[in-house]
PLY file of the C-alpha trace (Angstrom):
ply
format ascii 1.0
element vertex 260
property float x
property float y
property float z
element edge 259
property int vertex1
property int vertex2
end_header
0.00 0.00 0.00
1.36 3.41 -0.99
1.86 5.80 1.97
-0.52 8.78 1.97
2.30 11.32 1.72
3.77 9.51 -1.29
0.33 9.21 -2.90
-0.34 12.95 -2.52
3.10 13.69 -3.91
2.37 11.56 -6.99
-1.04 13.21 -7.47
0.39 16.72 -7.36
3.23 15.69 -9.66
0.72 14.32 -12.18
-1.34 17.51 -11.94
1.72 19.63 -12.60
2.85 17.44 -15.47
-0.58 17.45 -17.13
-0.89 21.22 -16.73
2.57 21.88 -18.14
1.80 19.48 -21.00
-1.26 21.38 -22.30
-0.62 24.94 -21.09
2.23 27.43 -20.93
1.82 27.89 -17.17
5.17 27.55 -15.32
4.25 24.46 -13.31
6.58 21.82 -14.74
6.62 18.63 -12.69
9.73 17.53 -10.83
8.87 13.94 -11.79
10.91 12.55 -14.73
8.92 12.54 -17.97
10.21 9.14 -19.02
9.06 5.58 -18.25
5.43 6.28 -19.04
5.07 9.15 -16.56
3.26 11.33 -19.10
0.84 8.53 -19.96
0.07 7.92 -16.28
-0.49 11.65 -15.72
-3.11 11.89 -18.46
-5.86 11.32 -15.87
-5.17 14.91 -14.79
-5.74 16.44 -18.24
-9.39 17.28 -17.38
-8.16 19.15 -14.30
-5.79 21.17 -16.46
-8.75 21.82 -18.75
-10.73 23.13 -15.78
-8.03 25.73 -15.13
-8.22 26.87 -18.76
-12.01 27.02 -18.64
-12.01 29.04 -15.42
-9.52 31.51 -16.91
-11.80 31.97 -19.90
-14.84 32.39 -17.64
-13.06 35.04 -15.56
-12.16 36.92 -18.74
-15.79 36.81 -19.87
-17.11 38.08 -16.53
-14.63 40.97 -16.43
-15.41 41.91 -20.03
-19.16 41.98 -19.32
-18.61 44.02 -16.15
-16.68 46.54 -18.25
-19.70 46.93 -20.51
-18.55 44.92 -23.50
-21.11 43.00 -25.55
-21.34 39.19 -25.28
-19.82 38.94 -28.77
-16.71 40.92 -27.84
-16.45 39.16 -24.49
-16.62 35.77 -26.24
-13.82 36.79 -28.57
-11.66 37.76 -25.59
-12.38 34.37 -24.01
-11.02 32.56 -27.05
-7.95 34.80 -27.06
-7.37 34.02 -23.38
-7.70 30.25 -23.69
-5.52 30.18 -26.80
-2.88 32.22 -24.98
-2.87 29.97 -21.90
-2.55 26.81 -23.99
-0.06 28.35 -26.40
-2.63 27.57 -29.12
-1.38 23.97 -28.84
-4.69 22.38 -29.76
-5.44 24.88 -32.51
-2.07 24.08 -34.03
-2.91 20.37 -33.92
-6.27 20.99 -35.57
-4.70 23.01 -38.39
-1.93 20.47 -39.00
-4.43 17.61 -38.99
-6.67 19.36 -41.51
-3.71 20.12 -43.78
-2.25 16.62 -43.53
-5.39 14.54 -43.87
-6.85 16.86 -46.48
-3.80 17.62 -48.56
-1.49 14.61 -48.84
-1.98 11.71 -51.25
0.16 9.13 -49.46
0.62 8.26 -45.80
4.21 9.50 -45.85
3.22 12.78 -47.48
0.38 13.35 -45.00
2.74 12.84 -42.06
5.28 15.15 -43.68
2.67 17.88 -44.10
1.56 17.50 -40.48
5.13 18.07 -39.31
5.51 21.17 -41.50
5.21 24.34 -39.40
3.60 26.19 -42.31
-0.18 26.35 -42.50
-2.21 25.56 -45.62
-5.70 26.23 -46.90
-7.31 23.30 -45.06
-5.70 24.39 -41.82
-6.88 27.98 -42.20
-10.43 26.84 -42.94
-10.40 24.50 -39.92
-9.27 27.30 -37.61
-11.89 29.70 -38.96
-14.59 27.11 -38.33
-13.27 26.29 -34.86
-13.05 29.88 -33.67
-16.27 30.85 -35.42
-18.35 28.04 -33.95
-17.00 28.49 -30.43
-17.40 32.27 -30.59
-20.99 31.97 -31.83
-21.87 29.44 -29.14
-20.48 31.59 -26.31
-22.13 34.74 -27.65
-25.44 32.86 -27.86
-25.26 31.64 -24.27
-24.39 35.20 -23.14
-25.13 34.85 -19.40
-21.80 34.95 -17.47
-22.74 32.11 -15.09
-23.87 29.76 -17.83
-20.87 30.73 -19.95
-18.64 29.66 -17.06
-20.43 26.32 -16.77
-20.23 25.74 -20.52
-16.54 26.66 -20.71
-15.57 24.45 -17.79
-17.60 21.53 -19.16
-16.13 21.94 -22.65
-12.50 22.23 -21.58
-12.75 19.37 -19.08
-14.70 16.95 -21.27
-12.67 17.67 -24.41
-9.50 16.59 -22.59
-11.15 13.75 -20.65
-11.40 11.64 -23.79
-7.76 12.10 -24.80
-6.40 9.23 -22.62
-8.96 6.80 -24.08
-8.13 7.95 -27.60
-4.40 7.46 -26.94
-5.05 4.02 -25.46
-7.27 2.74 -28.26
-5.55 4.26 -31.31
-1.88 3.32 -31.89
0.74 5.97 -32.69
1.14 6.67 -36.40
4.92 6.94 -36.18
7.56 5.48 -33.85
8.76 8.92 -32.81
6.94 12.13 -32.03
4.99 13.48 -29.06
2.27 10.84 -28.94
4.62 7.90 -29.33
7.01 9.17 -26.65
4.14 9.70 -24.21
3.03 6.07 -24.47
-0.37 4.48 -23.94
-2.19 5.58 -20.76
-2.99 2.78 -18.30
-6.61 1.78 -17.76
-6.78 3.57 -14.43
-5.83 6.90 -15.96
-8.37 6.40 -18.75
-11.13 5.60 -16.26
-10.38 8.53 -13.95
-10.26 11.00 -16.84
-13.53 9.67 -18.24
-15.19 9.93 -14.82
-14.03 13.53 -14.39
-15.30 14.47 -17.84
-18.67 12.82 -17.25
-19.02 14.51 -13.87
-18.22 17.91 -15.36
-20.81 17.47 -18.10
-23.48 16.29 -15.64
-22.89 19.18 -13.23
-22.76 21.84 -15.95
-25.40 20.63 -18.39
-27.59 18.27 -16.41
-27.90 14.49 -16.96
-29.88 14.59 -20.22
-27.72 17.15 -21.96
-24.58 15.51 -20.59
-25.65 12.27 -22.25
-26.08 14.09 -25.56
-22.61 15.55 -25.15
-21.07 12.16 -24.35
-22.70 10.56 -27.39
-21.47 13.33 -29.68
-17.95 13.18 -28.25
-17.85 9.41 -28.65
-19.07 9.55 -32.25
-16.60 12.31 -33.12
-13.77 10.33 -31.52
-14.68 7.17 -33.42
-14.87 9.06 -36.73
-11.54 10.79 -36.17
-9.91 7.53 -35.05
-11.12 5.70 -38.15
-9.97 8.53 -40.40
-6.55 8.70 -38.75
-6.00 4.94 -38.89
-7.04 4.71 -42.54
-4.98 7.66 -43.72
-1.85 7.69 -41.56
-1.98 4.45 -39.58
-2.84 5.92 -36.17
-2.74 9.01 -34.03
-0.19 11.78 -33.51
0.00 14.78 -31.21
-1.73 16.80 -33.94
-4.59 14.29 -34.08
-5.00 14.60 -30.32
-5.16 18.37 -30.68
-7.85 18.03 -33.33
-9.77 15.68 -31.03
-9.66 18.23 -28.21
-10.82 21.06 -30.46
-13.67 18.97 -31.79
-14.74 18.20 -28.23
-14.72 21.86 -27.22
-16.83 22.80 -30.22
-19.40 20.05 -29.67
-19.94 20.73 -25.96
-20.27 24.48 -26.48
-22.75 23.87 -29.29
-24.77 21.55 -27.05
-24.76 24.22 -24.33
-25.84 26.92 -26.79
-28.50 24.84 -28.52
-30.22 24.05 -25.23
-30.10 27.74 -24.27
-28.66 27.17 -20.82
-30.02 29.37 -18.11
-32.94 30.69 -20.17
0 1
1 2
2 3
3 4
4 5
5 6
6 7
7 8
8 9
9 10
10 11
11 12
12 13
13 14
14 15
15 16
16 17
17 18
18 19
19 20
20 21
21 22
22 23
23 24
24 25
25 26
26 27
27 28
28 29
29 30
30 31
31 32
32 33
33 34
34 35
35 36
36 37
37 38
38 39
39 40
40 41
41 42
42 43
43 44
44 45
45 46
46 47
47 48
48 49
49 50
50 51
51 52
52 53
53 54
54 55
55 56
56 57
57 58
58 59
59 60
60 61
61 62
62 63
63 64
64 65
65 66
66 67
67 68
68 69
69 70
70 71
71 72
72 73
73 74
74 75
75 76
76 77
77 78
78 79
79 80
80 81
81 82
82 83
83 84
84 85
85 86
86 87
87 88
88 89
89 90
90 91
91 92
92 93
93 94
94 95
95 96
96 97
97 98
98 99
99 100
100 101
101 102
102 103
103 104
104 105
105 106
106 107
107 108
108 109
109 110
110 111
111 112
112 113
113 114
114 115
115 116
116 117
117 118
118 119
119 120
120 121
121 122
122 123
123 124
124 125
125 126
126 127
127 128
128 129
129 130
130 131
131 132
132 133
133 134
134 135
135 136
136 137
137 138
138 139
139 140
140 141
141 142
142 143
143 144
144 145
145 146
146 147
147 148
148 149
149 150
150 151
151 152
152 153
153 154
154 155
155 156
156 157
157 158
158 159
159 160
160 161
161 162
162 163
163 164
164 165
165 166
166 167
167 168
168 169
169 170
170 171
171 172
172 173
173 174
174 175
175 176
176 177
177 178
178 179
179 180
180 181
181 182
182 183
183 184
184 185
185 186
186 187
187 188
188 189
189 190
190 191
191 192
192 193
193 194
194 195
195 196
196 197
197 198
198 199
199 200
200 201
201 202
202 203
203 204
204 205
205 206
206 207
207 208
208 209
209 210
210 211
211 212
212 213
213 214
214 215
215 216
216 217
217 218
218 219
219 220
220 221
221 222
222 223
223 224
224 225
225 226
226 227
227 228
228 229
229 230
230 231
231 232
232 233
233 234
234 235
235 236
236 237
237 238
238 239
239 240
240 241
241 242
242 243
243 244
244 245
245 246
246 247
247 248
248 249
249 250
250 251
251 252
252 253
253 254
254 255
255 256
256 257
257 258
258 259
C-alpha cells in the first residue's frame, strides 16, 4: 500500500505534469517525464482543462462588467484560452486538416503534419473552430452559464484524450504521442469519470448524455480517419480531437439555451 504522503506527492506531480503538458503555465513537474510518466499523468488532463475554462470564464465576466457585448467578451475568451494553452490544440487541428486533407500518401500526410507552415485546409479549420465556439459563447451570453459551458467543454474535451491514446496506436515510432506512451486503464477511467461529472454538473444528466454521445461519435470518426490515412494518431490528431470536443460541448450548451 502506498503511503498517503507519497500518494499525494504523486497526485500533485501528475497535476503539474498534465498542466505543463497542455498549457504554458510555469508548473513543470519535478517527476521525470520518461518511463510512461506522461501517460500515467493523463488522468489529470481534465483538471488542467478546468483551469483553462475558469480563466476563460473570468475573462468573460470581467469583459461583461466593463460593458462589452457578449460577442466581444466571447472573442476575448477565445484569445485568453488560446494564450494559456499556447494555441497547442489549434495548431494540432490546423496540422491535422492540412495533412489529412492535402497529402496523397501516408508519408506525405505525415510530412505535411510536421511542417510548421499552414495551408488552406488548416486555415479553414481554424476559422470554423473559432467561429463556432465564438458563436456558441455569444449565444449563451449569461456569465454564469458561460462559465459552466466553458468548464464543461475544456474538461470533457480533454477527458477523452487518454482513451483515444489508449485505443488508437501511434502513427509513427517517434513524435509526441509515441514518446508519451499508452495511458494505463486507471488513468483512462479517472479522466472519463471527471469528464462525465463535469458534463453532468454543468449541463444536467440529459444534456450531458447528448454531449457524451457526440464526443464518442466524433472520436470514433476521427480515429477511423486517422488509422485509414496515416496508420494511427499523432500529437496533432489529439489536438484536433480536443478542439472537436470543445466545439461540440459548447454547441450543445448553446443549442439548449442554458439558463434561459
